[in-house]
C-alpha positions, 0 to 999 in steps of 0.5 A, a space after each residue: 828118620 827115627 823110631 818106627 821109620 828106622 825099621 823101614 830101612 832097606 839097605 844097612 851097612 854095619 862096620 864090624 869091630 876088628 878084634 876077635 873079642 869085640 866081635 863076639 861081644 857085639 853079637 847081641 847087637 848084631 842079632 837085634 839089628 837083624 830082628 829089627 831091620 827084618 826087611 833090610 839087606 844087611 851088609 857087614 864091612 869087616 876084616 877078612 879073618 873075623 868073617 868066621 866069627 859072624 858066619 853061622 849067625 844068619 845076621 847079615 846078607 852080604 860081606 865086604 872086607 877091608 882091602 888088604 895091605 898097608 899104606 897109600 895103596 891100601 887107602 886108594 883101594 878102600 876109597 875105590 870100594 867106597 865109591 863103588 858102593 854108592 851105586 847100592 844107595 845105602 840108607 844107614 851105616 852103623 859104625 861099631 868101630 871108632 876109627 877115622 877110616 870107617 867114618 871116611 868110608 861111610 861118608 865117601 860111600 854116600 850113605 845118607 845116615 851115618 851113626 857112630 861115636 864122635 872119636 878120632 876127629 871123625 865127628 864131622 863125617 857122621 850125621 848122628 854123633 854119640 859121645 863116649 863116656 869121659 871123665 876129666 878128658 879121659 875115657 872111662 873104662 866101661 863094658 863094650 857091649 853097652 857101648 854098642 847097644 847105645 848105637 843100636 838104640 839110637 836107631 830104634 833097635 832095642 837089645 833085650 837079650 844081652 847074651 853073646 852067641 855064636 852060630 856054626 856053619 856046616 863047614 865049620 862043624 865039619 872042620 871042628 869034628 875032623 879035628 876032634 877025630 884027628 886028635 882022639 877027642 871025638 869019643 867023649 873024652 873030657 878035655 880042657 882047652 888052654 889058650 896061652 896067647 893074646 893078640 894085644 901084646 906080650 904084656 897080656 900073656 901069663 908066663 909059659 912055664 906056669 901054663 905048662 904047670 897048669 897043663 900038668 895039674 889039669 891032667 893029674 888033678 882033674 883027669 883032663 886031656 889038655 889041648 893048647 889052642 892059639 893063632 897060627 903065629 902063636 904056634 912056637 909058644 904052644 910048642 914051648 908050653 907042650 914041650 915043658 909039660 910033663 904030661 901029654 899035651 895036644 898041640 894042634 898043628 897039622 891040622 890046626 884050628 881056625 876061628 871057625 873050627 874053634 867054635 866046635 872045640 870050645 863047645 865040646 870042651 869041659 873047661 877053658 883057661 886063657 889070658 884076656 883074649 878074644 876066644 875067652 868069649 867063646 866060652 861065654 857063648 857056649 856056656 863053658 866054665 872059664 878061668 881068665 887071667 888078667 894082667 895089664 888090662 882093665 876088666 871093665 872094658 870086656 865085662 860081661 854078665 857070664 856067671 860061668 867065668 872066674 877072672 883073676 887079677 892081682 892088684 899092683 900099684 902100676 896097673 891096670 896100665 893097658 900097655 902092650 909091653 911092660 916097661 918094668 917087671 910084669 909084676 901083674 903077671 909074675 905075682 899070679 901063681 899056678 896055685 891061684 889058677 888051679 883054685 879058680 879051676 876047682 871053684 868054677 868046675 864046682 860052679 860055686 858062687 862067690 858067697 859060697 866058696 869064700 873069696 879069701 880062701 879061694 883066692 889065697 895061694 897055698 903058701 900064702 901071698 897076695 890074693 887076686 883083686 878079682 876071683 869071682 864068677 862074673 
């Protein structure tokens, strides 16, 4: 089954990534699959919390969620769900995830054709095995979107529009507008979103006290009302940053944001400052000027062509290490100053291209010091 025959698929299962950023980066592929398999009933299998990201896109007909919990009980529920799915006679499964579990699910569900990357010792359960890029036995850092695109192209689906995008449901729109009204932002007040957390691990988070300094300077130098956003478990971090800031900072708690209502807040914002975390890609989806702070993670994994983003990362001999917790002194983050971030803010708000602003001056802190390895619109 290749080429034109693929477009005749009637039942398609797509296994959606688990990380927020990866889901957003997959949206060009999800949109292309919907356009290519026009007559198909497309079902997404995903974690429950990422449903709000794909909702509103109108790319799928049905949603299945991985069973909650952990351990043997969860795996038994997963296999039972796969067995029930056999009755639907899916013809094709596209696995955007690399896990053994997702391949096992598609195999046990009796899906005739199972397309994915041969990783995590799961190749024997796939009918179509793609090989990830490796060099000397190690995975080569490379953007995740082309990685997903190869899966789509393998089943005859061309992805010509690589722009990440997000839909907004009426419910999400209402929730977002309610937040804007509740926190006094619905009257056109210019505000900047600051997202200081990261799900990957503590090493990915810039220093809280420097985020507090950025909040103050965004208010003083650019006249922004600053709004801190993050996941529910990051509330203590948001409160700490707000308490240390000298200016009034909004820290949505009751009500707080969700991945759905956050779409509206990002869409209406004038600026987004964040760590290398999933909501960073919301900025790209809604064409919002974005400054992203990188520490231990390799930029290539989440590289995009978004011209409205400046990525900051200083060169250190031990990085990028991809570690969740730094075993030494977190020098990749401590070396990145507030002045560097504020210079990037000034540059991105003026929409300067790298050759216009001069990288050395744009990246150099006022008191001297080491310039970031990356300070560019990308």
